[in-house]
C-alpha positions, 0 to 999 in steps of 0.5 A: 911053232915049236912044241915047247910047253908054255912054262919052262921052269925046269929047264931054263934057270941055269944061266948066271945073270950078269950080276947077283940080282934076285927076282924083285931086283931084276923086275925093278931094275929092268925098267930103269932105262925108260926115263933116260931113253934119249941118253941111252940112244945117244950113248949106247954103241951099235954092234959089229957088222960081223955079228949080223953077218954071222947071224945071217949065215947061221940062220940063212937069213936073206931079204924078207926074213922074219925076225922077232927082236926082244927088248931092242932098247933104242934100236942099236941092233934093230936098224942094222937088221932092218937095213938088211931087208929083214922084217923086224918086229920088236917088243920093248918093255919101255914106252920111252925106249920104244919111241926112240927105237921107232925114231931110229928106224922111221925110214925102214918100213919093214920094222915095227916096234911094239910096247909090251913085255916079251913074257906077256906078249901073245905069240902070233900064229906065224913063226919067225925065222929068227928071235934076237935079243941083244944085251938084254936076255938077263932082264927076261924072266928065266923061267919063260925066256928059253921056252917062249923064244923056242916056241916063236921059231919055225923049225930050223929057225934061229935063236940069237942071244947077244952078250956084252962082256967088259974085259981088261986091256986097251991102251989107257984103259983106266981099268983099275981107276974105274974099278975103284970108282965103282967100289967107292959107289958100292957097285963092286959086284956090278957087271960093268965093273968086272974086267976079266982078261979076254982069254979067261972068258968062257962061252955063255952057252950053258943055258941054251945048251942045257935046254931040251928045246934047242940044239946046235948051240954055237958062240962067236965073239967080236972084240971091240975097242973104243976111245972115250973122252970124259963126256962120252964116258960119263954119258955111257956109264950114265946108261948102265942100270946100276948107275941109274939106280943110284941116288942122284947124289951118289950117281953124280959123285960117281960120274964126276969121279969118272970124268976126272979120271979121264982128264987125269989120263990126258982126256982120253981112255980106251975101253975094251969089250967082247960082244958074244953072239950065242946061236941055237936052233929049236930041236925037232919034235920027238914023237909028236907027244910034246905039248905047248 
C-alpha cells in the first residue's frame, strides 16, 4: 500500500465542509440517515453514467477491478459500479443503510457491503485499484480520510470523491421559495439551501491537491436537471440530514411548505444540480523513508 502515515492531521484539514459543522455536529449528524434508510433508497437519485465512464477512463478500470467504496448509503453508486464487473467492497456506517444497499445489489455476486465506519476499518493487505466516496466525503473524519484512502490504493490507483452541488436555474425551479422555506425553518446555511450559479462553482480540489500523498488531481462535472412533483420533492428533502435532524413538528411544517409551493407552481418543479467527480492518484514513494 501507499507509504502514508496513519494520522494525516497536518495535511487533510483544508477542505471546507458542505456546511459549518463542528466535530460534535459532524459525528452526530452523519448517523441520522439510518432510521430513514427505506426513504433514502427510494428518493435519492443515482449518478450519471458519464461519471462512471470518466472514473473508468482515468483509473483504467475494466472488469475485475477492485474497488473500495466508502459510505455507499443505499447503493446509488454501488450498483452501477458492480454492473461494470468491478469487485466492489463497500463499508457503510449504518446497519439499515447497509441492508438496503445489499438488497439493491443482491444479484451482483462481486459486490459486498460491510457495516463499519471507514475510520475504524482495518485496511486489508491487498490494495485496491480505486477508492470511491460519493456525496459522503464531508461526513468522514478530515484528519483521517485522505491519508487512509491513499494507503488503501495500489501504486497508480485512483481516489474518486464525488460532490453534489445544488445550483440555481432550471424551468420552474422555485429556488427563491425553497430558500425562503429553509430560512423559515432555520436552515439558511444548509448545503441544500445554497443555490449558486453553475458558472460560479469552483472545483472541489483543494484538499486532495494539497495532500503530499496525492497527485494528478482533476475535476469533471456533470449537470443534472430533474423534475419533481410534490410527493417526490418531499421524499427527497426528507432524506437531507439537516431536515432529518429537525424536530418532528418543524420537519413536518417544512415538508408541508415544500409540497404547497410545488402545488402553487402547477404541480411540478425542476431542480438543477451539478455532480462533480474529483480524481487523484497516490504519489510515488520518495526515497523509501516514508512510514505508514
